[in-house]
C-alpha positions as CSV (number, residue, x, y, z in Angstrom):
1,X,-28.4,8.1,-6.3
2,X,-29.0,11.0,-4.6
3,X,-26.3,12.1,-2.4
4,X,-28.5,14.7,0.5
5,X,-27.4,15.1,3.8
6,X,-29.8,11.8,4.7
7,X,-27.9,9.7,2.3
8,X,-24.5,10.4,3.4
9,X,-25.3,10.0,7.2
10,X,-24.7,12.0,10.1
11,X,-23.5,11.5,13.7
12,X,-25.9,10.5,16.3
13,X,-24.3,12.2,19.1
14,X,-21.6,15.0,19.9
15,X,-19.7,11.9,21.9
16,X,-20.3,9.5,19.1
17,X,-18.1,12.4,16.7
18,X,-15.5,13.2,19.7
19,X,-15.2,9.3,20.0
20,X,-14.8,8.9,16.0
21,X,-12.5,11.9,15.5
22,X,-10.1,10.9,18.3
23,X,-10.0,7.5,16.9
24,X,-9.0,8.7,14.0
25,X,-6.2,10.6,15.5
26,X,-5.6,7.4,17.5
27,X,-3.7,5.1,16.4
28,X,-0.1,3.1,16.0
29,X,1.7,6.8,15.9
30,X,0.2,7.6,19.6
31,X,1.2,3.9,21.0
32,X,4.8,3.4,19.6
33,X,5.8,6.3,17.6
34,X,5.1,9.2,20.5
35,X,6.6,7.6,23.3
36,X,10.0,6.5,20.7
37,X,10.1,10.1,19.7
38,X,10.0,11.4,23.6
39,X,12.6,8.5,24.9
40,X,15.1,9.8,21.8
41,X,14.4,13.6,22.7
42,X,15.1,15.0,25.7
43,X,12.2,13.3,27.4
44,X,9.6,15.5,28.7
45,X,11.2,18.5,27.1
46,X,9.6,16.7,23.9
47,X,6.3,16.6,25.2
48,X,5.9,20.4,25.9
49,X,7.4,20.8,22.3
50,X,4.5,18.5,21.4
51,X,2.0,19.8,23.3
52,X,2.6,23.0,22.0
53,X,2.6,22.3,18.3
54,X,-0.7,20.3,18.9
55,X,-2.2,23.6,20.3
56,X,-0.7,26.1,18.5
57,X,-0.7,24.5,15.2
58,X,-2.8,21.6,15.4
59,X,-5.9,22.7,16.8
60,X,-6.1,25.6,14.4
61,X,-5.8,23.4,11.2
62,X,-8.4,20.5,12.6
63,X,-10.9,23.5,13.3
64,X,-10.4,24.7,9.8
65,X,-11.0,21.2,8.4
66,X,-14.0,20.8,10.3
67,X,-15.3,23.9,9.0
68,X,-14.9,23.5,5.6
69,X,-16.4,19.8,5.9
70,X,-19.2,20.9,7.9
71,X,-20.2,24.1,5.5
72,X,-19.8,22.0,2.4
73,X,-21.4,18.9,3.2
74,X,-18.8,17.1,0.7
75,X,-15.8,14.8,0.8
76,X,-12.3,16.6,0.4
77,X,-12.4,17.4,-3.4
78,X,-16.4,18.5,-3.0
79,X,-15.6,20.5,-0.3
80,X,-12.7,22.5,-1.4
81,X,-14.8,23.1,-4.9
82,X,-17.7,24.6,-2.3
83,X,-15.0,27.3,-0.7
84,X,-13.3,28.2,-3.9
85,X,-14.0,28.5,-7.5
86,X,-9.9,28.5,-7.9
87,X,-9.3,25.5,-10.6
88,X,-6.7,24.1,-7.7
89,X,-8.6,23.8,-5.3
90,X,-10.5,20.4,-5.7
91,X,-6.8,19.0,-6.7
92,X,-5.7,20.2,-3.1
93,X,-8.8,18.0,-1.8
94,X,-8.3,15.1,-4.5
95,X,-4.2,15.3,-2.9
96,X,-5.9,14.5,0.4
97,X,-7.6,11.7,-0.7
98,X,-4.7,10.3,-2.7
99,X,-2.8,10.4,0.9
100,X,-5.7,8.7,2.8
101,X,-5.2,5.8,0.0
102,X,-1.8,5.2,-0.5
103,X,-0.8,5.9,3.7
104,X,-4.0,3.1,4.2
105,X,-2.4,0.8,1.7
106,X,1.3,0.4,3.8
107,X,-0.7,1.0,7.0
108,X,-2.5,-2.2,6.7
109,X,0.6,-4.2,6.7
110,X,1.9,-2.8,9.9
111,X,-1.4,-3.1,11.5
112,X,-1.2,-6.8,10.5
113,X,2.2,-7.1,12.2
114,X,-0.1,-6.4,15.5
115,X,-2.3,-9.1,14.8
116,X,0.1,-11.6,13.9
117,X,1.7,-10.8,17.0
118,X,-1.2,-12.0,19.4
119,X,-0.7,-15.3,17.8
120,X,3.0,-15.2,18.0
121,X,2.8,-15.0,21.6
122,X,-0.3,-17.6,22.1
123,X,2.0,-20.1,20.2
124,X,5.3,-19.4,21.7
125,X,3.6,-19.8,25.3
126,X,1.7,-22.8,23.4
127,X,5.4,-24.5,23.0
128,X,5.6,-23.9,19.3
129,X,8.6,-21.6,18.8
130,X,8.6,-22.1,14.9
131,X,5.2,-21.1,14.5
132,X,5.4,-18.8,16.8
133,X,8.5,-17.4,14.8
134,X,6.4,-17.7,11.5
135,X,3.9,-15.2,13.1
136,X,6.3,-12.7,14.2
137,X,8.5,-12.2,10.8
138,X,7.9,-8.8,9.9
139,X,9.1,-9.9,6.1
140,X,7.0,-12.5,5.7
141,X,4.8,-11.7,2.6
142,X,2.3,-14.4,3.0
143,X,1.7,-13.7,6.5
144,X,1.4,-10.1,5.8
145,X,-0.9,-10.5,2.8
146,X,-3.5,-12.5,4.9
147,X,-3.7,-10.0,8.1
148,X,-3.6,-7.0,5.8
149,X,-7.2,-8.2,3.9
150,X,-8.2,-9.7,7.5
151,X,-7.7,-6.0,8.4
152,X,-9.5,-4.1,5.3
153,X,-12.2,-6.9,5.5
154,X,-12.6,-5.7,8.8
155,X,-12.4,-1.9,8.5
156,X,-15.1,-2.4,4.9
157,X,-17.6,-4.1,7.4
158,X,-18.0,-1.0,9.4
159,X,-17.5,1.4,6.8
160,X,-20.6,-0.3,4.8
161,X,-22.5,0.3,8.2
162,X,-22.8,3.7,7.5
163,X,-21.5,6.9,9.3
164,X,-24.0,6.7,12.5
165,X,-24.6,2.3,12.7
166,X,-21.0,1.6,11.1
167,X,-18.4,3.9,12.5
168,X,-19.9,5.7,15.3
169,X,-21.1,2.2,17.3
170,X,-17.7,1.1,16.6
171,X,-15.3,3.9,17.8
172,X,-18.2,4.3,20.5
173,X,-17.0,0.6,21.9
174,X,-13.4,0.5,20.4
175,X,-12.5,4.0,22.2
176,X,-13.6,3.2,25.7
177,X,-11.9,-0.3,25.5
178,X,-8.3,0.4,24.5
179,X,-8.3,3.5,26.9
180,X,-9.3,0.4,29.5
181,X,-6.7,-2.2,28.0
182,X,-3.8,0.9,28.1
183,X,-4.5,1.5,31.9
184,X,-4.6,-1.7,33.1
185,X,-1.6,-2.3,31.2
186,X,0.2,1.0,32.6
187,X,-0.7,-0.3,36.3
188,X,1.0,-3.7,35.7
189,X,4.1,-2.4,33.9
190,X,4.3,0.0,36.5
191,X,4.8,-2.5,39.1
192,X,7.7,-4.5,37.4
193,X,11.2,-3.9,38.3
194,X,13.2,-1.2,36.4
195,X,9.6,0.5,35.5
196,X,10.9,3.3,37.8
197,X,14.2,4.2,35.7
198,X,11.4,4.2,32.9
199,X,9.7,7.2,34.3
200,X,12.4,8.8,35.3
201,X,13.2,8.9,32.0
202,X,9.9,9.8,30.6
203,X,9.2,12.3,32.7
204,X,12.2,14.3,33.1
205,X,12.8,17.1,30.6
206,X,16.4,17.8,28.9
207,X,15.9,21.2,28.0
208,X,19.4,21.1,26.2
209,X,17.6,18.9,23.7
210,X,15.5,21.1,22.1
211,X,16.9,22.4,18.6
212,X,15.1,23.1,15.2
213,X,15.3,19.3,14.3
214,X,13.3,18.5,17.7
215,X,10.7,20.9,16.6
216,X,10.0,19.7,13.3
217,X,10.0,16.5,14.5
218,X,7.2,17.0,17.2
219,X,5.6,19.3,14.4
220,X,5.4,16.0,12.3
221,X,4.5,13.6,14.7
222,X,1.6,16.2,16.3
223,X,0.5,16.6,11.7
224,X,0.3,12.8,11.6
225,X,-1.3,11.7,15.3
226,X,-4.1,14.4,14.7
227,X,-5.1,13.0,11.2
228,X,-4.3,16.3,9.7
229,X,-3.7,17.2,6.3
230,X,-5.1,14.1,4.3
231,X,-9.0,14.9,4.4
232,X,-9.8,12.8,7.1
233,X,-11.5,15.3,9.2
234,X,-13.1,17.2,6.3
235,X,-14.8,14.0,5.8
236,X,-15.9,13.4,9.3
237,X,-17.1,17.2,9.8
238,X,-18.9,16.9,6.8
239,X,-21.1,14.8,9.4
240,X,-21.9,17.1,11.5
241,X,-24.7,18.9,12.9
242,X,-24.7,22.7,12.7
243,X,-25.6,22.7,16.5
244,X,-22.5,21.3,17.6
245,X,-19.5,23.8,18.9
246,X,-16.4,23.2,16.0
247,X,-14.1,24.9,18.6
248,X,-15.5,22.7,21.7
249,X,-15.4,19.5,19.3
250,X,-11.9,19.9,18.4
251,X,-10.8,21.0,21.2
252,X,-11.8,17.5,22.8
253,X,-10.6,15.6,19.9
254,X,-6.9,17.0,20.7
255,X,-7.0,16.6,24.3
256,X,-7.9,13.1,24.1
257,X,-5.5,12.6,21.3
258,X,-2.7,13.8,23.8
259,X,-4.2,12.3,26.9
260,X,-3.5,9.1,25.1
261,X,-0.5,9.5,23.4
262,X,0.9,10.8,27.2
263,X,-0.8,7.3,28.8
264,X,0.8,5.6,26.0
265,X,4.8,6.7,27.3
266,X,4.0,5.6,31.0
267,X,3.5,2.1,29.2
268,X,6.1,2.0,26.6
269,X,9.2,3.8,28.0
270,X,8.8,2.0,31.5
271,X,8.5,-1.1,29.6
272,X,11.7,-0.7,27.9
273,X,13.6,-0.7,31.1
274,X,11.6,-3.1,32.3
275,X,12.7,-5.2,29.9
276,X,16.5,-4.2,30.0
277,X,16.7,-5.2,33.8
278,X,15.3,-8.5,32.7
279,X,18.4,-8.3,30.4
280,X,17.1,-7.8,27.0
281,X,19.2,-4.9,25.3
282,X,17.4,-1.5,23.9
283,X,20.1,0.0,23.1
284,X,22.2,-0.3,19.9
285,X,26.2,-0.2,19.7
286,X,26.3,3.4,19.7
287,X,24.0,3.9,22.6
288,X,21.2,5.0,20.5
289,X,17.6,3.6,21.4
290,X,16.7,1.0,19.2
291,X,14.0,2.1,16.2
292,X,10.3,1.8,17.7
293,X,9.9,-1.0,15.3
294,X,12.6,-3.1,16.9
295,X,11.4,-1.6,20.3
296,X,7.7,-3.2,19.6
297,X,8.4,-6.3,17.6
298,X,11.6,-7.5,19.3
299,X,12.3,-6.0,22.5
300,X,9.1,-5.8,24.0
301,X,7.9,-9.8,23.0
302,X,11.3,-10.9,24.3
303,X,10.4,-9.3,27.3
304,X,6.6,-10.9,27.4
305,X,8.4,-14.2,26.8
306,X,11.0,-14.1,30.1
307,X,7.9,-13.1,32.2
308,X,6.7,-16.3,32.5
309,X,2.8,-17.2,32.5
310,X,1.5,-13.8,33.0
311,X,3.4,-12.6,29.9
312,X,0.6,-14.7,27.9
313,X,-1.7,-12.6,29.2
314,X,0.4,-9.0,28.8
315,X,1.8,-9.7,25.4
316,X,-2.1,-10.6,24.1
317,X,-3.6,-7.5,25.4
318,X,-0.7,-5.1,24.4
319,X,-0.9,-6.1,20.7
320,X,-4.5,-6.2,20.9
321,X,-4.5,-3.1,22.3
322,X,-2.4,-1.8,19.1
323,X,-4.8,-3.5,16.7
324,X,-7.2,-1.5,18.2
325,X,-5.2,1.8,17.4
326,X,-4.8,0.9,14.2
327,X,-8.4,-0.1,13.2
328,X,-9.4,3.0,14.7
329,X,-7.5,4.7,12.3
330,X,-7.8,2.3,9.3
331,X,-11.6,3.4,9.5
332,X,-11.0,7.0,8.8
333,X,-8.5,6.4,6.1
334,X,-11.1,4.1,4.3
335,X,-13.9,6.7,4.8
336,X,-12.1,9.8,2.9
337,X,-12.0,7.7,-0.7
338,X,-15.8,6.2,-0.1
339,X,-17.1,9.3,0.7
340,X,-15.5,11.0,-2.4
341,X,-17.0,8.3,-4.6
342,X,-20.4,8.5,-2.9
343,X,-20.1,12.6,-3.6
344,X,-18.8,12.8,-6.8
345,X,-19.8,9.5,-8.7
346,X,-23.3,9.0,-6.9
347,X,-22.5,5.3,-5.9
348,X,-24.1,3.7,-3.1
349,X,-21.7,3.4,0.2
350,X,-21.6,-0.7,0.1
351,X,-20.1,-0.5,-3.7
352,X,-17.7,2.5,-3.0
353,X,-16.3,1.1,0.2
354,X,-15.8,-2.6,-1.6
355,X,-14.7,-0.9,-4.9
356,X,-12.1,1.2,-2.8
357,X,-11.3,-1.1,-0.3
358,X,-10.7,-3.6,-2.6
359,X,-8.3,-1.3,-4.9
360,X,-6.4,-0.6,-1.6
361,X,-6.2,-4.1,-0.4
362,X,-4.3,-5.1,-3.6
363,X,-2.0,-2.3,-3.1
364,X,-1.5,-3.6,0.7
365,X,-0.8,-7.4,-0.8
366,X,2.1,-5.9,-3.1
367,X,3.4,-3.7,0.4
368,X,3.4,-7.4,2.2
369,X,5.5,-8.6,-0.1
370,X,8.0,-5.4,-0.8
371,X,8.0,-4.2,2.4
372,X,11.2,-1.8,1.7
373,X,7.8,0.0,0.0
374,X,6.7,1.4,3.5
375,X,9.5,3.8,3.7
376,X,8.9,5.2,0.2
377,X,5.4,5.8,0.6
378,X,6.0,6.9,3.8
379,X,8.4,9.7,3.0
380,X,6.1,10.3,-0.4
381,X,2.3,10.3,1.4
382,X,3.3,11.2,5.0
383,X,6.3,13.1,5.5
384,X,5.8,15.1,2.9
385,X,2.3,14.9,1.9
386,X,0.8,15.5,5.2
387,X,2.7,18.5,5.6
388,X,1.8,19.7,2.1
389,X,-2.1,19.1,2.6
390,X,-1.9,21.4,5.5
391,X,-0.3,23.8,4.0
392,X,-2.8,24.3,1.3
393,X,-5.7,23.8,3.6
394,X,-4.1,27.2,5.9
395,X,-3.9,28.6,2.4
396,X,-7.7,27.8,0.8
397,X,-9.2,28.8,4.4
398,X,-7.2,31.8,4.9
399,X,-7.2,33.9,1.7
400,X,-9.5,32.1,-0.9
401,X,-12.3,31.0,1.4
402,X,-11.4,33.7,3.8
403,X,-11.7,33.3,7.8
404,X,-14.3,35.3,7.4
405,X,-16.5,33.0,6.3
406,X,-15.0,30.0,7.9
407,X,-16.3,32.1,11.0
408,X,-19.7,32.5,10.0
409,X,-19.7,28.5,9.6
410,X,-18.1,28.2,13.1
411,X,-20.6,30.4,14.5
412,X,-23.2,27.5,14.1
413,X,-22.7,26.1,17.6
414,X,-21.1,29.2,18.7
415,X,-23.1,32.2,18.8
416,X,-21.3,35.5,18.3
417,X,-18.0,33.9,18.1
418,X,-16.9,37.0,15.8
419,X,-16.9,39.0,18.7
420,X,-14.9,37.0,21.1
421,X,-11.0,36.8,21.4
422,X,-11.4,33.8,19.8
423,X,-11.7,35.3,16.0
424,X,-9.1,37.3,15.5
425,X,-6.6,35.0,17.1
426,X,-7.7,31.8,15.2
427,X,-7.9,34.4,12.1
428,X,-4.0,35.4,12.7
429,X,-2.9,31.7,12.9
430,X,-4.6,30.3,10.3
431,X,-3.4,33.1,8.0
432,X,0.3,33.4,9.4
433,X,1.4,31.4,11.9
434,X,0.1,27.9,10.9
435,X,1.1,28.1,7.2
436,X,4.5,29.6,8.1
437,X,5.5,27.1,10.5
438,X,3.8,24.0,8.5
439,X,5.9,25.9,5.3
440,X,9.2,25.8,7.6
441,X,8.7,22.0,8.3
442,X,7.8,21.0,4.7
443,X,10.8,22.6,3.3
444,X,13.2,20.9,5.9
445,X,11.6,17.5,5.4
446,X,12.4,18.3,1.3
447,X,16.0,19.4,2.5
448,X,16.8,16.2,4.8
449,X,15.6,13.6,1.7
450,X,18.0,15.4,-0.7
451,X,20.8,15.8,1.6
């Protein structure tokens, strides 16, 4: 089967790409990971560092990924082969594909938890506590496997629809709906007792807490939340029109990601203190905030349970929100290996989606029954894999493909970019600042793992 530009697919509109790329970036890491990091790391001080990391490191790398993708019109493996003759360049792309596959294998299980808790809330308020408890057990292998498979089937159904009729249509529906539900939940939570204290904690900066660990934590959060280093944005970039301004589009995607993370903070942190005001414990014996998983799947459900009838609506809306955020990310994670199969092995989109999706589904079922694997997979493919992938992208674009070649690609849709302030600044960041900072994060991560 030919893999022409037409057969691969294209985005129908600029908005469609921005929403799809933002959907890839906006996931569970934004909705519960970011607020928990803020609460643990000096409130607004962490927000400031996170914003700087997204703009100074995340945005330049995102532009680089999009440029590589659009220039090559290929998946990460074919893309790196197109921009460099070095033998290891395709291996970098293949590492991104592997990271995406393995991250999706455990992400499906976590996404399934959000779906399970929709039913937990419903059955609790219907007066079936035992059934509610079954749906709320995070270590329930059978339940985890069922919802993981359902999540993957929904993802495959969207992917088989293609780029414009599948991914773009789905994200055009999901992203506005996600923002609407998030906004409604924020407005409601802010009316509850205890929310004001949460807002103060969220917005009050503690700059004394800024240290190397906080900066590296913000960098890691930015990298994961922006979907960098795993080939997703290279793949999405490969479907872009030459008329589209890559710098402008990447900026919109970054701002959307940061904006939704910031909104999520206005929901999660005030909700934590609402829970505390109703008698729910949110700190451990040492005075530390409970881990994000405990907060989302223990503390907040208990808060919803104490709210009476309105708690049913609030609880269902909250976990539907999380499920939608997860789905927008699983779509992009599956599209990467699917694009690889289409481009490199000349298979149809439908065959690629079902074969790769089926394999990942198998991995997800194993993880469903052995939940402890999640921590190991997070360390290898998220904490180590993504910074390593981002570092290699900077090396390839900065020193093998050369930033001059990348700027020629960026000039499509951004005329005379070579003569603007952007060109030397972006080149300097990709060649020096980004690899230096990402390299430090990578070294720090390895050090912390083995010490």
